[in-house]
N, C-alpha and C positions, 0 to 999 in steps of 0.2 A: 235196260232196266236200272243198272247200277248208276248210270249217269243221272237218272232222275231220283234215285233212292240211295243217296250217299250214306255209307256206314251200315247199310242193312244187308241181310242175307236173303236168299230166295228159299222159302219153304213151300214146296209144291202143294201140300195140303192146305196151308193157310191161304195160298194164292188162289185156290179154287173159289174162295168166297169173294174175291175182288174181280170186278169186270175188266175186260180189255187185256187179259193175259193168256188167252187160249193158246197162242202160238208157243209160248214158253212152257206151258203145262204139257202140250202135245209133244214137244221136243224132249222134255224130261221123262215122259211116259215111254217114248221111243228108246231113250238111252237107259231107262230103268234106274234113274237117280231121284232122290227125294229132296236133297238140299244142295244149294250152290253158295259157296263162301268165296267172296272176292279176295285175291291176294294183292294187297296194295303196298306200294312203296313210293315215297315222295309224292303223294297225292295222285298217283297213277296206278291203274289196274294192270298188273303184269302177268296175271294168270287167274285161273278159276279152280277152286278145290271142290270137286263134286263127290257127294256122299250118297250111297245107296240106303236101302231100308235097314233098320236095326234087325238083327237076327231074331230078336224076341218079338219083332213087329209092333213094339210099343211106340208111341209117338215120341218125338224128340222134345226133351224138357229144356227149360231155360238154362239149367246147369250144363247140359250137353252143348247148347249153342254157344255159351260163354267159353267153354273149353275149345270148341272148334274155331272161334274167333281168335283165341290166343294162339292156337296152332297155326292158323293162317298168317297171323302177324309174324311169328317166328320163321315160317316157311318163306314168306316174302322177303324178309331180311336176309336169309341164307341164299335165296335165288339171286337177289340183287348183288350180294357180295361175290357170288360165283361169276356173274356176268361182268362185274367190274374187274375181277381178276383176269378173265379172258380178254377183256379190252386192253388191260395193261400189258398182257403178254403179246397181243397183236401189235400194240404201239412199240414195244421193245423190239420185236422182229422187224418192224418197219424202219426203226432208227438204225438198227444194225445193217439192214440192206442199204439204207441211205448213205451211211458212212462208207460201206463197201463200194458203192457206185461212185461217190465223190473221190475216194482214194484212187479208183481206176481212172477216172477222168483227169485227175491231177498228175498221175504218174507219167503220162505221155509227154506233156509239155515240159515237165520238170526234167525228164531224161534228156529231152532235146536241148534244153538250156545247158545242162551239165556237159553233154558231149560237145556242143558247139564252142562253149567257153574253154573246155579242156584243149580242143584243137588250137584255139587262138593262143592260149598260154604256152602251148608247146613250141610256138614260134616257127620261123622258117617259111611262112606263107606270104604270098604276094598281097598287095593292098586290096585288090579286087576280091580275092577269096576271103580275106579277113573281114572285109565289109559285109560280104554275103553271110558269113557265120554270125556276125553281130546282129545282122538283120533277122536271121532265123531265131536267135536267142530272144531278141526283142519281141518278135511275133508270138513266141511261146509264152513269154511273160504276160503279154496282153491276154492271151487265151486263159492263162491261170487266173488272172484278175477277174475276167468275166465269169469263170466257173465259180469262184468264191463269192462274187456278187449274187449269182443265182442261188447259191447255197444259203446265204444270209437272208435273202428274200423268202426262200422256202421256210426257213426256221421262224422268221417273223410272222409269216402267214399261219404256221402251225400254232404259234403262241397267241394268235389273234391280235397281234400288234399292227399288222399291216394288211392292206388289201392290194391286189394287183390292179394298177390303174391302166385302163385300156384307152389309149388316145387314138381315136379313129380319124382318118382323113382320106379323101379320095386319092388312090394311088394305082399305078399300073403294075399289075402282078408280074408280067414278063420282065419289066425293068428291074424289079426286085430280085427275081431269080437270076438274071444276068449279072447283077451286082455280086450275089453270093458266089456264082461260078467264077467270076473274076478273082475273088479272094482266094478261091481254091485252085487257081490256075497252076500254081507251082506243083502242088500235089498231083494234079491231073497229068501234067507234062512228064513228071518222073515215071509214071506208069504207062505213059503214051495211050491214055484212054480217049476213045472217040465219043463225043457227045452228040446225041440227036435230040433236038427240041421238037415237041409235037403238041399242037393245039394251043400253044400259049398266045399266038396272035389272035385267036378267036375269043379270048377272055377280055371283056370290056373293063375299063377302070371301075373300081368300086371302093366303098368306104371300109377300111380296116386299119388295124394298128400294124404298120409295116415293120416296126422294130421288133415286135414280139413274133410275128409270123416269120420274119427273116431268120430269127434264132432257130425256129423249128425247121425251116427249109435248109439252113446251114447244116444241122445235125443229119438230116436225111441224106443230103448230097455228099457230105463228108464221108458218111458211112458207105455210100454207094461207091465212092472212089477207094476208100480204105480196104473194103472187102472184095473189090474187083480184081481180076487178073491183069497182068501186064498185057498191053495191046488189046485190052478189052473194050467193050462198048457199054454205053450208059444212055438209056432213054429217059428223058425228062419230059413228063407229060402233064398237061392241065386240061380239064374239061368242065363244062357246066352240066350238072346233072339234076334232073327233077326228082325229088324224093318226098313223097306224101304231099305233093302240091307246092313245095317250096324249092327254090333254086339253090344249089350248093356247088361250091368249087371243089372239085376232086383233084388233088395233086399227088403225083407219084413219080 
């Protein structure tokens, strides 16, 4: 009704004289309300203010309706401000959580760089060990750079400056997983974790952004190694599953 009658209110008694509004009248009779005033903010209806009969049972006058419109306008303003305040609190909580997560992600590679370089600076190491420590520090520095890149992308997206570009091309999923596992080989060997691959040979090549999916797979597999026990086992599985008539790749 309000989409077709902008700026108006619903007065049940006046509406009885107009054709085509029997459903609205029946609903107001059921709810025992006489007037409906829209609460509008920024040209959108955000609520409805419903009013019952006057205690005196007199009809509503123009003065009454003008007052109700003013009340509706003030109420809409207050509700909109309350919603905006809640949104700002939610955004603030999300940013705090984001900073906490990023700090946690950066702490591990930063600690690795610190200890590896401290051992090198301590001296007394052979060339092979020194090179290995430098390699570890270098790998951790690359990890930090990637985390910071992801953080800046996320901030740009939040500020609507940037969209994620998905560059799809046909790729073999098993090859991508094996590439990730090869990068994590050192961590896997330290804990002597046995890996079982299941179902990956049955997944045909398909079109996807391998660089983005590789990041996701890397996080999943790295956590599987990190939170596994020594001499543990890790099952890496892929399968094609039909969900609501569409084919999906399920990776775990």
